[in-house]
N, C-alpha and C positions, 0 to 999 in steps of 0.2 A: 743252846737255847738263847733266844734273844732276851734282852733285859726286860723284866716284867714291868708292865705299865698298866695304868688304868685303861680299860677297854671301853670304847664307845659302842653301844649296842642299839640296833633297830630290831623290833619284834614285829613280825607279821602274824596277824591273827590274835590280837590281844584279848579278845572277849571269849575265845575258846577255852576249853578246859586246860589244855597244855600251855597255851599262850598266856593265860592269866597267871598260872602257876609260875611260869618263867619270869614274868614281870615282878611277882612278889619275891622271887629268888634274887633277881638283879637288885632290887631295892635294899636287900639285906647284905649284899656282897660288897665289901669295901673296894674291890678292884674292878667293879663293873659299874657303868653308868648308862642308864636308859636315855637315849637322846631323841627317840621318836618311835612311833608305832604306825603300822600300815593296816588299815581296816577297810572293808567295803562300804562303810558308812561313817557318820559322825565326823566329817572333815572339819578340822580346826578345833575340835574338843580336846580336852586334856585327859590323859590316861587315868588320872585319879577319879574322874567323873564316871568311868565305866568299869573299873576293875576293883572289886572289893578287896580290902586289905592292902591297897596300894595308894593310900591317901596322900603320900608325899610325892607321888609320881607326877611331876608337872610337865612331862614330855608331851609334845603335840601329836595328834593323830592326823594322818594323811590318808586320803582315798586314792591319790595318784602317787604311785611308787616312784615315778620319774621325778616328780616335784620333791618327794621326800629325800631321795638320794642327791638331788641338786642343791637343796637347801641345808641339809644336815651333814656334818662330817661324821662318818661312822667307820669303825673297824670291822664289825661283824654284823651280819643279818642272821637272826634266828627265826626260822619259819616253822610254824605248826598250823598249817591251813588245810588244804586238800590237794590232791594230785594236780589238778589244772592250775590252781593259783601257785602251788609250790614250784612247778616247772617254770611258770612265767616269772616268779620272783627270783628264782635261782639265776635265770638268764639275765635279768636286770642287775643282779649283784655282780655277775661277771662283767657286764658292760661298764659298770661304774667302779670296778676294782675293789668291791667290798667282799670280804671273806664270808661265805655262806655256811651256816650250820642248819641242815634241813632234817626235820623229824617227820616229814610227810612221806608216806609210802606211795607206791604206784609207779616207780621209776623202773623202766626195763634196762637190761644190761646194755643194749645199744644206746639208749639215751644217756646212761651214765658215762659210757665211753665217749660220746660226742661232747658232753659238758667237760669231761676231763681233758680232752684234746685242747679245748679253748683255754682252760685254766693252766695247762702246762705251758702254753705259749706265753701267758702273762706271768708265769711263776706265782700263781695265786692259789693259796691253800683253802680247802673247804672239806666238809664232811656231810654225807648223807647217811643217816643211821635209822634202821627200823626200830631200834629200841635204845634208850639212853640209861636204862637201869643197869648198874654194874653187875648185879646178881644175874639178871637175864642174859647179859653178854657172857658171863662165866658159864652159864648153862649151855650156851651155844658152843663155846670152846670145849667144854667137857664132853658134849655130845659128839663133837667131831672126833675126839680121842676115843670114845667108847665105840663108835660105829665101826672102827677097824676090827674090833673083836666080837661085836654083836651086830651082824648085818640085818637081823630081824628087829625092826624098830617101827614104832608108830608115834606120831606127835598129836597131842591134844592141846589146842589153844582155846582159852576161855576169855571172853571180853564182855564189856557192857553192851547192852542192846542198841546203843546208838552208833556203834562202830559200823562203817559202811562197807569195808572190804573184808573178804573172807577167801582164803585163809589170811591171817595177819602177815604183815611183812616180816615179823620176827620168826614166825613158823617157816616161811619160805626161805629166809636166810639161814635158819638152822638146818633145814633140809639140804640146802646148797653146800653148806660146810660139811655135812655128813657124807655127801657123795664123794668128797675128796679122799676119804679114807675107807668108805664102805664098799665092799664087793657088791657089784650090781646083782640084784636078786628080786624076783617078783614074789611077794609074800602071800600067804594064805593057801588054801587048798587049790589044787590044780583045776578042780571042777567047781570052784566056788561060784555061787550065784546069789545075787542080791534079790531078796523077795520084795524089798522096797527100794526103788532107785536111790542111790546116794548113801545107802546105809553104811558102806565101807569107807566113805570119805573120799577126799581127793587123792589121786594116784600121782606120786612124785617119784619117778624112776623105781617103781616097785614098792616104795614106802607109802603109808597112808597118813594123811593129815586130816584131823577132825576139828571142826570149828563149833564152839558153843557160844551163844549170845543170850545173856540174861541180865535183867536189872539187878543191881547189887554187886556185880563183878566190876573190877577195874581192868587189870591185865594179868593174865596167868598163863603159864605154859608147863606142860608135863611131857617128857620124852621117855617112852617105855622101851626098854631093850629086853628081848627074850632070848634065853639060851636053855640048853638042856638042864633042867632041874633048878633054874635060877631066873630071877627077874631083877633087872636094874632099873630104878626109877630116878630121874633127875627132874626136879620141879622148882619153879620160881614163882612167887606171888608178889604182886605189887598191890598193896591195900590202899595206897594213897599216891597221888600223882607227884607228891614231893619226892618219891623214890627215884624219879627220873632226873632230878635237878642236879645232883652231883655230876652225873654224866654230861648234862648240858653245859654246866659251868666248865668242866674239864675240856670239853670239845671247843668251847669258845676260846679258851686260852691256847689250846694246842694248835688250832688252825693258823694262828699267827706265825708259827714256825714251819708250816707246811708250804710246799710249792706245787702241790697237785691236789686233785680231788680224791678223797678216800671214801670208800663205801663200807660202812660197818664200824661201830665203835671199837670192836675187838682189835682192829688194825692199828689203833693208836694207844692202846693200853700197854704200859710197860710190863 
């Protein structure tokens, strides 16, 4: 491990639900300093003017990420925006030698590989994670273990009604991990027929993924495993976005010791 030092952070998407929570976390962390934020508006304003609960955050807001990276010395970029902006910001971080922590979903395996190749050349550490809640990551790991013994499984993910992608990145990542240990199998009756299209959910190598979107939800996932005479249920619930912040903080510290791009928080947990 390198010697621990105070890390200088830039946050992209400071007015979003996750971005604003990240800023409040940074303000409370003695080893993190917010040096700037990147937003699509409010150029030149101060973060304290836009983020409730961050009245001491005097960092400047930039609309031009090139200007931000040119004017501010930063160790880490934390991005909770959207797939289009997240990919653009990740590339800019690579160009400027800033270590990215990306919580935006929508990256394909080929895109991750392309970014990783660039970062390997620069020995630049970074992470893309569908979920930063430690409990959610543990459910992913436990699901991978269970799938070896319970090939019949379905995933139900539940999120707030403002979430744009379905299924969630967490659900897809969980399914990906499960296929590493699960015997390939198409589930359900051989002559199964949907009387309403989509009733059985998305098909991921024979497993089914179901997405629920309702106001009042934050982020929840349940993985059901069925066997003869038994049912195993793994579930995680995030009732507050603060639940993601330990993982974000840990990722920001850990990328300083990495020399490549990692996909998934589970790959950096001890």
